[in-house]
C-alpha positions in Angstrom: 5.2 2.5 26.7 6.9 5.9 27.2 4.0 8.2 27.0 0.2 8.5 27.3 -2.4 10.7 25.6 -5.0 12.4 27.8 -8.0 14.5 26.7 -8.2 16.6 29.8 -11.2 18.5 28.4 -13.6 18.1 25.5 -14.3 21.8 25.4 -12.6 24.0 22.8 -12.6 27.8 22.4 -12.2 27.4 18.6 -14.1 25.5 15.9 -11.5 24.5 13.2 -13.1 23.3 10.0 -10.7 20.3 9.7 -10.8 19.1 13.4 -11.1 15.4 13.5 -12.2 15.5 17.1 -15.1 17.8 16.2 -17.7 15.1 16.9 -16.8 14.9 20.6 -16.3 18.6 21.4 -18.9 19.8 23.9 -20.3 23.2 24.7 -20.2 22.4 28.4 -16.8 22.0 30.0 -16.5 18.2 30.3 -13.1 17.9 31.9 -11.0 15.5 34.0 -11.4 15.7 37.7 -8.3 16.2 39.9 -9.0 12.8 41.5 -9.2 11.0 38.2 -6.0 12.8 37.0 -4.2 11.4 40.1 -5.6 7.9 39.3 -4.2 8.2 35.8 -0.8 9.3 37.0 -0.8 6.3 39.4 -1.3 4.0 36.4 1.6 5.7 34.6 3.9 5.3 37.6 3.2 1.6 37.6 4.9 1.2 34.2 7.4 4.0 34.3 5.5 6.1 31.8 7.1 9.5 32.3 5.6 11.7 29.5 1.9 12.8 29.4 0.4 14.4 26.2 -2.2 16.9 27.3 -4.9 17.2 24.7 -8.5 18.5 24.2 -10.5 20.2 23.1 -8.2 23.0 24.1 -6.4 21.8 27.2 -5.6 25.2 28.6 -9.4 25.9 29.1 -9.5 23.2 31.9 -10.6 25.0 35.0 -7.7 23.6 37.0 -5.1 23.6 34.3 -2.4 25.1 36.5 -3.1 22.6 39.2 -2.7 19.7 36.7 0.7 21.1 35.7 1.7 21.3 39.4 0.7 17.7 39.9 2.8 16.6 36.9 5.8 18.6 38.2 5.5 17.3 41.8 5.4 13.7 40.6 8.3 14.0 38.1 6.4 13.9 34.8 7.1 15.9 31.8 4.4 16.8 29.3 3.7 17.6 25.7 1.0 20.3 25.4 -1.1 20.4 22.2 -2.7 23.8 22.1 -4.3 26.3 19.7 -2.3 29.0 21.4 -5.3 31.0 22.6 -4.4 31.0 26.3 -3.7 33.7 28.9 -0.1 34.8 28.3 0.5 34.6 32.1 0.4 30.8 31.8 3.9 31.0 30.2 5.3 31.7 33.7 4.0 28.2 34.6 5.4 26.6 31.4 8.8 28.1 32.2 9.1 25.9 35.3 9.0 22.7 33.2 12.3 22.4 31.4 11.7 18.9 30.2 8.3 19.6 28.6 7.3 20.6 25.1 4.5 22.8 23.7 3.1 22.5 20.2 0.9 25.4 19.0 -1.4 24.5 16.1 -1.3 27.6 14.0 -4.1 28.4 11.6 -4.4 31.0 8.9 -5.1 34.5 10.3 -8.4 34.7 8.3 -9.8 31.7 10.3 -9.8 33.7 13.6 -12.9 35.5 14.9 -11.1 38.7 15.2 -7.6 40.3 15.0 -7.1 40.2 18.7 -7.2 36.4 18.8 -4.6 36.2 16.0 -2.4 38.7 17.9 -2.8 36.7 21.2 -1.6 33.5 19.6 1.4 35.2 18.0 2.3 37.0 21.2 2.3 33.7 23.0 4.5 32.0 20.4 6.9 34.9 20.5 7.2 34.9 24.3 7.6 31.1 24.5 10.4 31.3 22.0 12.1 34.3 23.6 12.0 32.6 27.0 13.6 29.5 25.5 10.7 27.3 26.2 10.6 24.2 23.9 7.9 25.2 21.4 7.0 23.9 18.0 4.3 24.7 15.5 1.7 22.5 13.9 -0.2 23.0 10.6 -3.1 21.1 9.0 -3.7 21.3 5.3 -7.4 21.0 4.5 -7.7 23.1 1.3 -6.6 22.1 -2.1 -4.6 25.3 -2.6 -3.6 26.3 0.9 -1.9 29.6 1.7 0.8 28.5 4.1 3.0 31.5 3.7 2.0 32.8 7.1 3.2 29.5 8.7 6.6 29.6 7.1 6.9 33.3 8.1 6.1 32.4 11.7 8.7 29.6 11.7 11.4 32.2 10.6 10.1 35.0 12.8 10.0 33.0 16.1 13.1 30.8 15.4 11.0 27.6 15.4 13.1 24.4 15.1 10.4 21.7 14.7 7.1 21.7 12.8 4.3 19.1 12.8 1.9 18.9 9.8 -0.8 16.7 8.3 -3.4 16.5 5.6 -6.9 16.7 7.2 -8.3 13.3 8.2 -11.9 12.3 8.7 -13.7 12.6 12.0 -15.7 9.7 13.3 -18.8 10.9 11.5 -17.1 12.5 8.5 -18.5 15.9 9.3 -15.2 17.8 9.2 -13.4 19.1 6.2 -11.0 16.3 5.2 -9.4 14.6 2.2 -10.2 11.2 0.9 -7.3 8.8 0.0 -7.5 9.7 -3.7 -7.2 13.4 -2.8 -3.9 12.6 -1.0 -2.3 11.6 -4.3 -3.5 14.7 -6.0 -2.1 16.8 -3.2 1.5 15.4 -3.5 2.8 18.5 -5.2 1.2 20.7 -2.6 2.7 19.0 0.5 6.0 18.4 -1.2 6.1 22.1 -1.8 5.2 22.7 1.9 8.0 20.4 3.1 10.5 22.1 0.9 9.6 25.5 2.3 9.9 24.1 5.9 13.3 22.8 5.1 14.4 26.1 3.5 13.2 27.8 6.7 15.5 25.5 8.7 13.0 23.3 10.6 12.8 19.6 10.9 9.3 18.3 10.0 7.2 15.5 11.4 3.7 14.6 10.3 1.0 13.2 12.5 -0.6 10.4 10.6 0.4 7.8 8.0 0.6 8.3 4.3 0.7 5.3 1.8 4.3 4.3 1.1 3.7 4.7 -2.7 3.2 8.4 -2.1 6.6 8.8 -0.5 8.2 6.9 -3.5 7.0 9.6 -5.8 9.8 11.5 -7.5 8.4 14.7 -6.0 10.1 13.7 -2.8 13.6 13.1 -4.2 14.8 16.1 -2.2 14.1 14.3 1.1 17.5 12.8 1.6 17.3 9.9 4.2 14.8 9.1 6.8 13.0 6.7 4.5 12.0 4.0 7.0 8.5 4.0 5.5 7.0 2.0 8.4 7.3 5.1 10.5 5.6 7.2 7.8 3.0 4.7 6.6 1.8 3.0 9.8 0.0 4.2 12.9 -0.6 2.8 16.4 -3.1 4.2 16.7 -2.4 5.7 20.1 -4.9 5.1 22.9 -6.5 8.2 24.2 -7.9 8.6 27.8 -11.0 10.8 27.8 -11.9 13.1 30.7 -13.9 10.5 32.6 -11.1 7.9 32.1 -12.9 6.1 29.2 -10.5 4.7 26.7 -10.7 5.8 23.1 -8.4 6.1 20.1 -8.0 8.3 17.1 -11.4 9.5 16.0 -10.7 8.7 12.4 -10.5 5.0 13.1 -14.2 4.8 13.9 -13.7 2.6 17.0 -16.1 3.4 19.8 -15.3 1.8 23.2 -18.6 1.9 25.0 -18.3 2.3 28.8 -14.8 0.8 28.9 -12.5 2.7 31.3 -8.8 2.7 32.1 -9.7 1.3 35.5 -11.1 -1.8 33.9 -7.5 -2.8 33.2 -4.6 -3.6 35.5 -2.1 -1.6 33.3 -2.0 1.1 30.7 -0.2 -1.2 28.4 -3.0 -3.8 28.7 -5.5 -1.2 27.7 -3.3 -0.2 24.8 -3.1 -3.8 23.6 -6.9 -4.0 23.7 -7.1 -0.9 21.5 -4.4 -2.3 19.2 -6.3 -5.6 18.8 -9.3 -3.9 17.2 -7.2 -1.4 15.2 -5.2 -4.3 13.8 -8.3 -6.0 12.6 -9.2 -2.9 10.6 -5.7 -2.4 9.4 -5.2 -6.0 8.3 -8.5 -6.9 6.7 -9.3 -3.9 4.5 -7.6 -1.7 2.0 -8.9 1.3 0.0 -6.8 1.1 -3.1 -6.8 -1.9 -5.5 -3.0 -1.4 -5.8 -2.7 -2.4 -2.1 -3.5 -6.1 -2.9 -0.2 -8.0 -2.9 1.8 -4.8 -2.6 5.2 -5.6 -1.2 5.1 -2.7 1.2 1.8 -3.9 2.6 3.2 -7.5 2.8 6.3 -6.3 4.7 4.1 -4.3 7.1 5.8 -1.1 5.9 2.4 0.4 5.0 -1.1 0.0 6.1 -2.6 1.4 2.9 -3.5 4.9 4.3 -5.4 6.3 7.2 -7.6 3.9 9.2 -10.3 6.5 8.6 -10.1 5.8 4.9 -9.9 2.1 5.3 -13.1 1.7 7.3 -15.3 3.5 4.8 -18.4 4.7 6.6 -18.3 1.9 9.2 -18.2 2.6 12.9 -17.3 -0.4 15.1 -18.7 -0.4 18.7 -16.8 -2.4 21.3 -18.5 -3.1 24.6 -18.1 -4.9 27.9 -18.6 -8.3 26.4 -15.7 -7.7 24.1 -13.6 -6.6 27.0 -14.5 -9.7 29.0 -13.5 -11.9 26.0 -10.2 -10.1 25.8 -9.4 -10.3 29.5 -10.4 -14.0 29.7 -7.4 -15.3 27.8 -5.2 -15.2 24.7 -6.7 -13.8 21.6 -6.1 -15.6 18.3 -4.8 -13.1 15.7 -3.9 -15.7 13.0 -6.9 -14.7 10.9 -5.5 -11.2 10.3 -4.7 -10.9 6.6 -1.3 -9.3 7.2 -0.7 -10.2 10.8 2.7 -11.7 9.9 5.2 -11.3 7.1 5.0 -14.4 5.0 7.3 -15.9 2.3 4.2 -16.6 0.2 3.2 -12.9 0.4 6.6 -11.8 -0.7 6.5 -14.3 -3.6 3.1 -12.9 -4.8 4.4 -9.4 -4.5 7.5 -10.3 -6.6 5.3 -11.8 -9.3 3.0 -8.8 -9.3 5.8 -6.3 -10.2 7.4 -8.7 -12.7 4.1 -8.8 -14.5 3.8 -5.1 -14.5 7.3 -4.5 -15.9 6.7 -7.2 -18.5 3.6 -5.3 -19.6 5.8 -2.3 -20.3 5.1 -0.4 -17.0 8.8 0.2 -16.4 8.2 2.8 -13.7 10.5 3.8 -10.8 7.8 2.5 -8.4 7.6 -1.0 -10.1 11.3 -1.4 -10.2 11.8 -0.2 -6.7 9.0 -2.4 -5.4 10.4 -5.5 -7.2 13.8 -4.7 -5.8 12.3 -4.5 -2.3 10.6 -7.8 -2.7 13.9 -9.4 -3.9 15.7 -7.8 -0.9 13.1 -9.2 1.4 13.7 -12.7 -0.1 17.4 -12.2 0.5 18.1 -12.2 -3.3 20.5 -9.3 -3.1 21.9 -9.6 -6.6 18.4 -9.3 -8.0 17.7 -6.4 -5.6 20.8 -4.6 -6.8 19.8 -5.1 -10.4 16.3 -3.7 -9.9 17.4 -0.7 -7.7 19.8 0.1 -10.5 17.0 -0.1 -13.0 14.9 2.3 -10.8 17.8 4.7 -10.8 18.1 4.5 -14.6 14.4 5.5 -14.8 15.0 8.4 -12.3 18.7 9.1 -11.3 17.5 11.3 -8.5 15.3 8.7 -6.7 16.7 8.8 -3.2 14.9 5.7 -1.8 16.5 3.6 -4.6 19.9 5.1 -3.9 19.8 4.3 -0.2 18.4 0.8 -0.6 20.9 0.0 -3.3 23.6 0.8 -0.8 21.9 -1.3 1.8 21.6 -4.3 -0.5 25.3 -4.1 -1.3 26.1 -4.3 2.5 23.6 -7.0 3.2 25.1 -9.1 0.4 28.5 -8.6 1.9 27.6 -9.6 5.5 25.6 -12.6 4.2 28.6 -13.8 2.2 31.0 -13.2 5.0 29.4 -12.7 8.5 32.9 -11.9 9.9 33.4 -8.9 7.6 33.7 -6.2 10.3 34.0 -3.4 7.7 30.8 -4.5 6.0 28.9 -4.5 9.3 30.2 -1.0 10.0 29.1 0.2 6.6 25.7 -1.5 7.1 25.2 0.4 10.3 26.1 3.7 8.6 23.6 3.0 5.8 20.9 2.1 8.3 21.4 5.4 10.1 20.9 7.1 6.7 17.6 5.5 5.9 15.9 4.8 9.3 14.1 7.3 11.4 13.9 7.6 14.4 17.6 6.7 15.1 16.8 4.3 18.0 15.3 1.9 15.4 18.7 1.3 13.9 19.8 -0.8 16.8 16.7 -3.0 16.5 17.1 -3.4 12.7 20.9 -4.2 13.0 20.2 -6.8 15.6 17.7 -8.5 13.3 20.5 -8.9 10.6 23.0 -10.0 13.2 20.6 -12.8 14.3 20.0 -13.8 10.7 23.6 -13.9 9.4 25.9 -14.4 12.4 
């Protein structure tokens, strides 16, 4: 683990309609104590965790916010601050002392603010952060079917922003916020494809917070996104463990996992607590899917996709995990063999292959079916077949970037399989992997997998 997420307060000075943490926001200032913050940093130091994500609520409303920053600085931590930007501009003097840290301002439409002064304060803060060369990015949440995001693109250009985070609104634990269901996501493809295009025109890189189904990214609307199509980074989530102000463990509110009276201090290490969270998240991820199409989907079988947000997968269910569950977890190894997609299986790949063959035989000769059949063939190391089907996908849509990239990959995989000593082929394979995998550090891991398989 390289970082940890901390809700330093559950108070917020705004009430955003889409906020998926809305269920836990409090009118009173429930916030982490300085002693508990020190305890948390002690845990981080045990495992070399060097980056702390400061969340809320609105983290800058913490009564000792500047003291927390000083503690981080004194102990050599950097931080990522997730803020709505409505803070005292004088805080920027404090931020300027932390060169390794990053600030993300979630920027909402000007009409959502209570008054003009609030909007001007946020813009003034973004402007000063940018002018003082403090590492600042902007975040945007789409929660309307026809969003007016022109103000966001304008801010990117005006303040020379280089990175933007965005997402479609996800459900809160109790579904009381404004959010999209999984079927809405597909209807919104033209909207967020248009948004990404505008971000790219404005010269910013874009990240999104939470997973989208792989089949969405395979839509031809995204042909303009050249590269970075390692779908497991776009269609899977941790989810990250959160530490609440009283050191209770939690996770993404959308997942509907409630850890009752279970604290970070119940564990020896942060990573152990994260594994505990992952254990329950994996059960939800593996055992359910929202869309019928997810059954035997090759991307699901290959663990490149979890079938959408965990908030969509759980339906209206909320799972409560208590001390008895913790005792069971801590008492010994947990059997995960009953998870439906816990491991990639040859049988699963075979079923996926058959699924797309049947669809194509029925006349559904779509880019998606050809691409998915090619992906199943590639996973089975049948590279000639994969090449044939990627070509068929490109005949259906010559601009389909995922098929272009994976066709190149299949050629190189075929070459290194046939001649493991072909240095030129290995170099070309590495180049192709850099084209299609994001983040770049995953290339080394993927290349190592092929080296172990073919050398």
